[in-house]
C-alpha positions in Angstrom: -12.6 25.2 4.3 -14.8 27.4 2.2 -17.2 26.2 -0.4 -16.1 26.6 -4.1 -18.5 28.7 -6.1 -18.7 29.8 -9.8 -18.7 33.5 -10.2 -19.3 35.7 -13.3 -17.6 39.1 -13.1 -18.2 41.8 -15.7 -14.9 43.5 -16.4 -14.8 46.8 -18.3 -11.6 48.4 -19.5 -10.0 45.3 -21.1 -8.6 46.1 -24.6 -6.1 43.3 -25.4 -4.6 40.0 -24.5 -2.3 41.8 -22.0 -5.4 42.9 -20.1 -6.7 39.3 -20.1 -3.4 38.1 -18.7 -3.5 40.9 -16.0 -7.0 40.1 -14.9 -6.0 36.4 -14.7 -2.9 37.2 -12.6 -5.0 39.4 -10.2 -7.5 36.7 -9.6 -4.8 34.0 -9.2 -3.0 36.3 -6.6 -6.2 36.6 -4.7 -6.9 32.8 -4.8 -4.0 30.7 -6.2 -6.5 27.7 -6.5 -9.0 29.6 -8.6 -10.0 28.5 -12.0 -10.1 31.6 -14.2 -11.4 32.0 -17.8 -11.3 35.6 -19.1 -13.3 36.4 -22.2 -12.1 39.6 -23.8 -14.9 39.9 -26.4 -17.6 39.4 -23.8 -15.9 41.5 -21.2 -16.2 39.0 -18.4 -14.3 36.7 -16.2 -15.7 33.3 -15.2 -14.1 32.3 -11.9 -14.4 29.2 -9.8 -13.1 30.1 -6.3 -13.7 29.7 -2.6 -12.9 33.4 -2.1 -15.9 35.8 -1.8 -17.0 37.4 -5.1 -16.7 40.9 -3.4 -13.0 40.2 -2.6 -12.3 39.2 -6.2 -14.3 42.1 -7.6 -12.3 44.6 -5.4 -9.0 43.1 -6.4 -9.8 43.4 -10.1 -11.0 47.0 -9.5 -7.8 47.8 -7.6 -5.9 46.6 -10.7 -7.4 49.4 -12.8 -10.5 47.7 -14.3 -14.2 48.2 -13.6 -15.4 45.0 -12.1 -18.9 43.9 -11.1 -19.9 40.5 -9.9 -23.2 39.2 -11.2 
């Protein structure tokens, strides 16, 4: 089993609570066990997951947002 890591992902393009919910759903679809906290004002998602940051970043980007893992 993979090690769980804390990941900070900068997310551009979020404008409302609906965007926050969408980003949360995208991450949860990628890793149902992930802990996700999306901060609209800061434009970032704090994720605790065993999935690679690149995989989560690509999933969020595929959802229509600009995402970059720190």
